[in-house]
DOPAFI-975994 format. One record per residue: residue number from 0; residue in one letter; z negated, y, x negated of N, C-alpha, C in turn. Coordinates in pm, whole numbers. Atoms other than C-alpha are relative to their C-alpha. Layout:
% DOPAFI-975994
(NUM, A, (Z, Y, X), (Z, Y, X), (Z, Y, X)),
...
% end
This chain:
% DOPAFI-975994
(0, M, (93, 53, 99), (-126, 1066, -119), (65, -121, -67)),
(1, Q, (-55, 111, 77), (-31, 820, -390), (-89, -122, 9)),
(2, G, (74, 125, -14), (-144, 458, -411), (-44, -66, -129)),
(3, E, (41, 58, 129), (-261, 413, -771), (-149, -33, -8)),
(4, K, (145, 21, 5), (-637, 417, -696), (-46, -90, 114)),
(5, R, (47, 98, -98), (-797, 121, -520), (-97, 64, 100)),
(6, A, (100, -64, -85), (-1078, 342, -381), (63, 82, 113)),
(7, D, (-67, -82, -102), (-822, 547, -182), (59, -83, 112)),
(8, I, (-68, 88, -95), (-696, 243, 13), (-101, -93, 65)),
(9, K, (90, 87, -76), (-881, 54, 285), (81, -76, 106)),
(10, P, (-67, 69, -111), (-779, -209, 542), (7, 90, 123)),
(11, G, (-21, -83, -118), (-637, -39, 850), (80, 126, -28)),
(12, F, (-78, -118, 35), (-463, 241, 659), (149, -28, 18)),
(13, S, (-146, 8, -5), (-94, 305, 728), (55, 43, -136)),
(14, V, (-52, -27, 135), (100, 291, 402), (149, -34, -6)),
(15, R, (-135, 44, 35), (447, 258, 253), (-11, -74, -131)),
(16, V, (5, 83, 120), (491, -19, -3), (140, -33, -48)),
(17, V, (-125, 55, 53), (766, -141, -232), (-28, -147, -31)),
(18, T, (14, 143, 25), (810, -518, -236), (66, -35, -133)),
(19, K, (-58, 47, 126), (905, -718, -545), (154, 3, 8)),
(20, E, (-145, 6, -18), (1257, -765, -407), (64, 139, 3)),
(21, D, (-54, -135, -15), (1300, -390, -345), (-33, 93, -116)),
(22, Q, (37, -87, 112), (1172, -264, -681), (120, 72, -60)),
(23, R, (-119, -62, 59), (1523, -198, -812), (55, 113, 87)),
(24, T, (-56, -101, -90), (1635, -5, -503), (-101, 107, 36)),
(25, G, (104, -95, -38), (1301, 164, -436), (-20, 10, 151)),
(26, R, (12, 1, -146), (1329, 81, -64), (-146, -23, 38)),
(27, L, (139, 9, -41), (991, 133, 106), (-12, -65, 136)),
(28, T, (31, 66, -126), (841, -75, 386), (-131, 57, 51)),
(29, E, (119, -60, -59), (589, 81, 623), (-81, -105, 73)),
(30, G, (85, 93, -70), (290, -106, 760), (-146, 38, -11)),
(31, V, (145, -21, -1), (-86, -135, 804), (-64, -101, -94)),
(32, V, (65, 84, 101), (-304, -273, 522), (-92, -103, 68)),
(33, R, (90, 107, -44), (-465, -611, 600), (-96, -37, -113)),
(34, D, (82, 41, 115), (-589, -710, 250), (42, 79, -123)),
(35, I, (-27, -62, 130), (-618, -539, -89), (-3, -113, -103)),
(36, L, (-13, 113, 92), (-498, -783, -356), (-32, 36, -145)),
(37, T, (31, -44, 137), (-542, -577, -677), (-150, 12, -16)),
(38, K, (145, -4, 25), (-891, -622, -823), (-42, 119, -87)),
(39, S, (36, -111, 88), (-880, -343, -1084), (-6, 132, 78)),
(40, P, (15, -126, -74), (-979, 13, -982), (127, 85, 7)),
(41, T, (-126, -74, -3), (-635, 155, -1069), (113, -91, -47)),
(42, H, (-118, 70, 51), (-282, 33, -1132), (113, 102, -6)),
(43, P, (-102, -104, 16), (2, 252, -1267), (119, -13, 95)),
(44, H, (-114, 20, -90), (263, 98, -1032), (-41, -6, 146)),
(45, G, (50, 4, -137), (44, 106, -721), (-85, -123, 24)),
(46, I, (90, 109, -34), (-228, -111, -573), (76, -101, 87)),
(47, K, (-69, 105, -76), (-96, -445, -442), (-81, -33, 125)),
(48, V, (65, 29, -128), (-174, -507, -73), (84, -98, 81)),
(49, R, (-70, 80, -101), (-84, -748, 206), (-8, 79, 129)),
(50, L, (-4, -72, -127), (27, -576, 526), (-30, -96, 115)),
(51, E, (26, 83, -117), (-58, -701, 876), (120, -88, 34)),
(52, S, (-121, 78, -24), (302, -825, 894), (14, -117, -98)),
(53, G, (-6, 106, 101), (235, -1053, 592), (75, 40, -125)),
(54, I, (-75, -49, 117), (451, -850, 353), (-97, 42, -109)),
(55, V, (81, -39, 115), (305, -806, 3), (80, 100, -82)),
(56, G, (-67, -100, 82), (386, -497, -199), (-100, 95, -61)),
(57, R, (85, -100, 66), (254, -212, -410), (10, 132, 76)),
(58, V, (7, -123, -78), (140, 104, -232), (63, 115, -78)),
(59, K, (-64, -117, 58), (362, 402, -304), (-44, 127, 71)),
(60, E, (39, -117, -76), (237, 633, -30), (-100, -42, 108)),
(61, I, (97, 21, -107), (-68, 647, 198), (34, 100, 110)),
(62, L, (-44, -85, -109), (38, 781, 537), (-116, 52, 84)),
(63, T, (112, -42, -85), (-272, 785, 759), (-120, -90, -24)),
(64, Q, (123, 75, 5), (-628, 671, 768), (-45, -25, 143)),
(65, P, (44, 27, -137), (-783, 508, 1077), (-84, 114, 56)),
(66, G, (75, -105, -67), (-904, 773, 1318), (30, 142, -48)),
(67, K, (-29, -132, 53), (-758, 1064, 1118), (138, 51, 36)),
(68, G, (-136, -42, -30), (-391, 1067, 1221), (72, 47, -124)),
(69, L, (-77, -51, 115), (-135, 1244, 1003), (-66, 116, -65)),
% end
């Protein structure tokens, strides 16, 4: 699942994000959503989130939802 729609992302979801520093390379970082930072309902480059590790990035892929597994 892609990460352009805010309604598709909730705290606790496992996601892959691209950080500002990794935008050129496209390197993805995996983590669990702590906070959703984008206020608009959609964003063409992905919804900006803060992971539990403190990393901030735009969601490129939603991996799992709490209680649902892969």
